[in-house]
N, C-alpha and C positions, 0 to 999 in steps of 0.2 A: 843521493843514493838512487840506484836503479832498482825498482821493486817489482817483483813478479805478482801482479795483482789480478791477472785474468784467469786464474785457475778456478774450476768448478769441482773437479774430482780430488783436489788436494787442499788441505787447510792446516795451518798451525793453530791448534786450538788454545794452547796455553804453554807457558814456559816457567820453570822454577828449578832451583837447586841443580844447575848444570845439566838439566834434561829438558826435552821438548816433547809435548803431546801433539801428535799429528794424526789427521784423518787422511787415509789413502783410499779413496773410493768408499767402500762400505766398512772398512776396517780401521781400527785405531791402534797406533803404535807409540811406544815411549822409547826415545833414543837419547843417548848422551849428546850434549852440545857444550863445548868448553866456553862458548861465548855467553852462556847464560850464567851470569855472575850474581844474580839476584835471588834472594830467598823469600819468595812470596807464597801466600797461602794457596794450597792446591785444592780449590773448591770445585773445580770442574769434575763431573762424575767420571769422565774418561780416565782420570788417574787411577781409579779403582777398578774399572771394567775393561781396560785395554786388551786388545787381542794379542799383543806381543810387547815384550819389554826386554830391551837389551841391557844387561848388567855388566858394567865394566869391572874388571878384576884389578885389585891393587898390584898384582904381579904383571900386569900388561894383558892386552886382549880382553876377552870377556865371553859371554854366552847369552843366547836368547832363551826366553821363557815364553811359550805360546799358549793361547787359549782360544779355541775355535777359529783358527786362522788356516786358510788353505795353503798348500805348498807354494802356489803361484796364482796371481790374478792380474787383471788388466785395469788401467785407468786411462782416461783420455785427456788431451789438451787440444781443444778444437778438433781438427781432423787427424791429429796424431794419436796413436795408441801405443801404450808401453806395457810390457810384461814386468811385473814386480815379483821379487823373491828375496826375502830376508836372507842374507848370507854373512860371511865372516866380517868382523870388525864393523858392526852396526849397520852396514849398507843395505839398500833395497834394490839397487840397480838403476836409480834415477836421482838426479840432483834437481829438485823442482824450482829452485831459485834461478836456474839457467833459462827458464822460460822468458825472463826479461831480455836476455841476449838473443834467444830464438826470434822473438818479435822484432828486435832491431835488425838483425841481418836478413830475416825474411823480407822485410820491407825494402832493404837495399837491393836484394836480388830481383824482386818483382819490379821495382822502379827501373832497374837497368834493362830488364826484358821489355818493359813498356816503351822505353826510349829506342831500344834496338830489338825489335821482335825476333829477328833471326839469330841473335847472339847466343852462342853456346858458352855458358858460364861454368867454369871449372873450379870447384872448391876442394881444398885439401884439408881434411879433418885429422889432426894429429893427437895422439893419446885419446882416441875417440871413444873408448869405454863401450857402453851399450848402445850408442848411436843416437842419443837425443838430438844433438845438433845435426847429425847426418840426415836423419829423416826430416827434420825441419827444413834444411836446405834443399833436399830432394823434392819435398812437397811444394816448395816455392818455384821449382823448375830448374834447379842447377844439377849438373852432373857432379857426383861426389866421389872422392877417393878417401876411404875410411881406413885409417892405419892405427893399429894397436898391437902391442907385443903379446897380449893374452889371446890365445885361440878361443877360449871359452867366452870372453867378452865379445869377440867378433861374431861368434855364433849367436849370442844373445842379440846383438845388433841386427842380424839378419831376421831374427824372429820379430823384433820390433818393426822392422821395415815391412815385413809381410803383413803384420797385424794392421799397419797403417795403409795398406793397399799399394805398397811400393816394392813388391817382390820383383817386378820386372823393370823397376826404375834404373837409370844409369848410375848405379852405385858400384864402385870397385872396392872389394874388401881385401885388405892386406894384413897379414899377421907378420909383423916385423918390428925391429927397433926403429923408432921414429927418426932418430938422427941419421942412422945408416941409410934409411930409405930416402930421406931428403938429399943426402950426399949423392946417392945413385941417380935420383931424378935430375939433379943439376948436371951430372955427367952425361945423361941421356938427352939433355936439352928439353925436357918436359917442363912446362910452365903452367901456373895456376893463376886465376883471377883473384882468388881469395883464399885465406888460410884461417882456420880455427884451431886453436891449441889450448890444451888443458894439462900442462905438464905437472908431474907429481912433485911433491915437496922433496922427496928423497927416493932414490932407487938405484939399481945396478944395471949396467948394460950387459949385452950377451957375453962379454969376456970379463965380467966382473968390474967394469968401470963404474966408479961412484958418480951418481948424479945428485947434486944438491942444488936446488933451484936458485938460491941466492948467488952461488958461484958460477952457475952454468947458463942462466937465462939470457944474459947479454950475448954470449957467443952463439947461442941457439937461435935467437931472433935474427942476428946477423946472417947466420947460415940460411935461414928460411927466406930472407929477403932475396937470396939468389935464385929461388925457385918461383918467384912471382913474375907475372907479365910486366911489360914496361909501363902499363897503366892499370895498376891494381884497383880492384873494387873495394875490398876491405880486408883488414886483419883483426881478429879477435884473440886476445890473450887473457886466459883465466888464471886466477891464483887463489888457493886456499891456505897459503902460507902467511902467518901473521906478520913475519918480518919483512915481507915483500909488499910494501905499501903501494896504493894506486899511483901516487906521484912518481915512485921509482919506476914502475912499468911505463908510465907516460914518457919519462925521460929517455928510457931505452928505445921505445918506439919512435920518439922524436929523432934520436940519433940515427937509427938504422933504417927507418921507413920514411919519415918526413924528409930527413936529410938526403935520401936517395931518390925518392919519387915525388916529393912535394905532398900536398894534401894536409890533413889535420889529424890531431889525436886528442882524445879525452879519456880520463880514467876515473873510476869511482868505486865505491862499495856496491855490492848487490845484496838484496835482502828479500825477506818474506813478511807479509803482514801477519800479526798475531791477533786472532779474533777476540780473545778475552780482554785485551787492553787497547786495541786500536793502534798500537805501536808497531815498529818494524824491527824484526830480528836480523842483525847483520850476518851474512853467510859467506863472505869472501869478497873478492874484488875482481874487476875486469878492466881491461884497456881496449879501447875501440879506435882503430885507425881507419880513416876514410881517404880514398885516393883523390887526387886533386881535381879530377874531372867528374867526380861522383856527387858533388853538392853536399 
């Protein structure tokens, strides 16, 4: 498992009864987590004094209850800064477990730039959300094209970039359907050295097309292979869908990336350490492809 162990401003304090107790900077939140199948004693004081608690409804969705929590605040991960704001369906605007992947591809970008100091590394971030991966890649020295269908999420990503000192970095922000954008980039002849993607489990396209990750991910990875350079640096595929196991993503990447460009692929769960137990909470899965000339 790849574990995000380098946080100072974020911490999973405890987990119990399908919920997790988290510290986000100065504030403590309780949020649902379907991976928490254990019913352990809630002895940590944070369970009783949390600043925010998201209650899931039996009818779907849910709502927040707040106590002395600002509308928005910032936390840091190294040189990166993120604005947080609790909003619909339990989210805060950041997936902290992704720091394990930020560290991985940051090193790949920096190593490539050490080998070739003048190299202009172009990264395509698809389903890019509030830009955690975008600003990590930009801080490492890459030029990033950030694509998300939500105008609000793209605006949030710009705020995160500015907070991280990257307001003038070579980041191109695109509000668009990711599949349509990739298709157009292929027709235009634009190519990227690396791709980061975090496709949703389920969604609808601009014309009502249904996206279900288990049915669509293979064709989407095949499509994205067409927008890579002849010697790609890396591809990162994230999944929060229980039915899409790491080995399945590795097989798809092996077919469409290793089969086309050479290189290697590995996949595993990603997770966060839990302070109260010293154990690791599983938080999804990732597949990492590395080009054949990238070591």
